[in-house]
Structure formats: structure tokens, C-alpha cells
C-alpha angles and dihedrals in degrees: 000000000000095000097085134141116263089249090064093052093046091052093044093051090048088050090054089057091045094051090048085072091067097063097024095096094045098091093043099048093101090044092050090049091050098044096043095038092239133148122238091256091052091049090047087066086075086074096035096053091043096052097036091057090042090053096048093042090056087073093066103030090092091048089054098043093046089058104040101023134251098277095054091046091052092049094048089051091051092049091052091050091050092050098046095040088055092048089049089059090056095048116136097190139026088248092059091046092051090050094049091048087056090057088046088055091055091055090045092053093051091048102039098046092047094043092059091049091047093049092047091048098046105031121102119228101050137274096303092057092047092051091050089052090049093048089047088056090047093049094045092047094048091049095047094044096072090042092054090042090053097044094049097029093054087063099040128346093226094055098080090061092054089044091055092048090053093048092049091049088056089048089051091054091047093050092044091053103036107033114089120232109277117207116212114258120262091241112063119218114238121221091244096049097092090052091046089051088059087063086080106095095219093054092042093054091045093051093043093053091044090054092061091039090055089049088063092041095055095040086064094044099044105032105035094072088067091051097048095064091208134131122254093274093053095047091045092052093050093050093043087060089046091051094046090055089048092052095047096049094043091057106029109020105037096061092048094050090045092055093046102045110010130256103273094043091054092046092052093046094049091045089054090050091047091051090053090049090052090050088051091050089052093054093042097048109108093007111060122018093181089057091047090052092048093049093047091054091047090051089058090062091051093046092052092056094048095044091060096042096045092049093048091047092050092050095051109027098083136042092239118115109272096247090051094046090047092051094050092045094047092048090060100038096048089056085070089054090050097049101041102065096050096041091046092050092048092049090047093050095047105031107021136275094278096062098069091060092049089050090050090050089054089051089054090052089054089049090054091050090051091053092048092048091051097038096116091052092049098042095072093060094035093051091228119159 
């Protein structure tokens, strides 16, 4: 796994910086709400706008990269992130911040979708190795994001945005210098290809289950900071532990469990465990902060396993080209990330802070049902018997 071309490492390190942007705002959500006189549901739109634009943009990332090449697409994505992260730091209202996060999401989509395709295409050791490297970058970025957000956000809530812009500018320089020139493929991706790819039952069941799984994932990430009642340093420390567990299991535990039990069996088992964790969070919210912290960290381990297995399943379950399959899959699954923060905040404001976790647990149950209904379509790619 470690014997990779320099282009793989350059892309992976840039991906770490890009994924830091997901959890970066986590520790400073309460501070943003306080300083911009916004409610939790208004602040939750920072996630919703980001992931909604990311999801929709996934549908045309392949169209862009197949015409201008992977390197140029990556660089454009990085430039957009630098610009909109900087503008986010200058926001004077929550509305402006939500809008700038949407632009940030566009850059993230162009970069993330293309980064996976670049790593899979350039890495040595096959698709499975490339996906593990990609998920390692995701896990490391998600774990470092809250830490950076806490360290900078504890000083000034605007600072994490400027910190991200600086990191992404460094990533831009690294990719510009180290990535080889990538000629566009001979076959151009059509705008409708990702949606057509979802016509494959295996990919459709994978994406559908991932949508509900991501609803649970981002309920934990986006709503728990309001339950913890901690400052930026406390929230950042909790989600750093969460992210470290996510990174470790995505790289080291998921492949072992996959070989021992098969992909779909492990997905179902970890989804059941995640549903139980969300129920526990619902009962603990407002009653036991130490239990909430413990369950959040445990959830990170479960999320890491499923992130790797869902991505690998999506990349291999259909006969569509990997970039096209990835775009269709990510379009559906990021919708779960877009819906969860706002719905969770609304439920919390109107019905109490326990209800969002119960709703997320229900979403996980639906995700399990989707996997079980599509098991025969998933088993061929997953090599389950």
C-alpha cells in the first residue's frame, strides 16, 4: 500500500485537506450561532448548503473532467475551495456564510469526485488498495478538521475558515507541481450518465442504503455539538477522537472484517450497531454528557468500517465506469448529508434534543432494509455466499 507513485500521495494529502472542511465547522457551530445571532437550524444550513451543492455537482464532475482532464478539474476545485473558504471567514451574517459554504461545496465536489478517480487510476495494488488510501485520507481529514476548527476557533470563530483556505492553497501548489499532465479520456462522459448508472439495481440499492446511512452519520456530526454544551476545544477534542476511530477502522479493520464475513454481512452488522448507538445517544442526550461522548467516539469506529465498504461496493457493483458509478452513488448518498443537519436541528428545536437521534436511528433501520432487499444484487460484487 505504501509503494505508491508521488501523484497518489500528492492527491491523497490534498484530499486530507479537503475533507478537513467537513468537520472544520463542528467545534465552532455554537460560537457561530452566538456571534451571528442564529438558531441551531439556521447554523445547520452550513452543512446542508455544502452537501446539497456537493451532491448535485457530482452529476457533472465527470462531464467536466472527461473534457479538460483530471488534473485541471482537481485544480479548479481547489481554487474554488480557497476562494469560498476565504469569503466564509469574512461573512457578516449566517445567510452569507451559508451561501459561501455552498460555493465551497461546489469546489469540494469537483475535487473529491476527481480525486477518487485519480487515485484509483494511478495507484498500484488495485482498486481495493486505492479505495483504502482514499478512505484513509477521508478519515484523517475528518479527524483533523474538528481539531483544527477547535485550535483556531477557540481563538476566533473566523480563523478556521482562513486556516482551511491556506491549507488548500498549499494543496493547490502541491498538485500543480507533482501531478502529471492528464489527457482527457477518449470517451466523453455525458451529463446523464451518472443517473443512467443508477439504473443498475446493485448500484441503486447501494446508493439508497448509503443515503439513509449518511443521514445517521451527519446527524451525529452536525447536531451533537449543540447537545455537548462544551466550548470549541471540548467539541473539537470529542470529534478528534471520533475521527481517529473512523480513520483507524476504515483502513485496518474494514478489510479484515470484509475478508472474514463478506461485505454485505459486515455492512448490515455495523448498521445495526450504529442504530443502537443512535438510540443510546437519544436516551443519553440531556442526561449524561460522558455517555454522549463515549457513544460519539464509538460511532466513529462503526462509520469508518461502513465508509470503506460502501465506497468499495459502489465502485464495483455495476458495469459502469468507476468515475460514472462514483458520481451517481455520491449524488444520492450526499443528499443524506444535506438533509440530516437541517432536519435534526428542526426536530431538536421543536421536539427536544433526544428526537433527532431517534429519527436518525429510524433512518438506519431503513438503510438496513434497503441492503437486505437488494442483497442478491450486491452479493455478486461483494463475493458473499
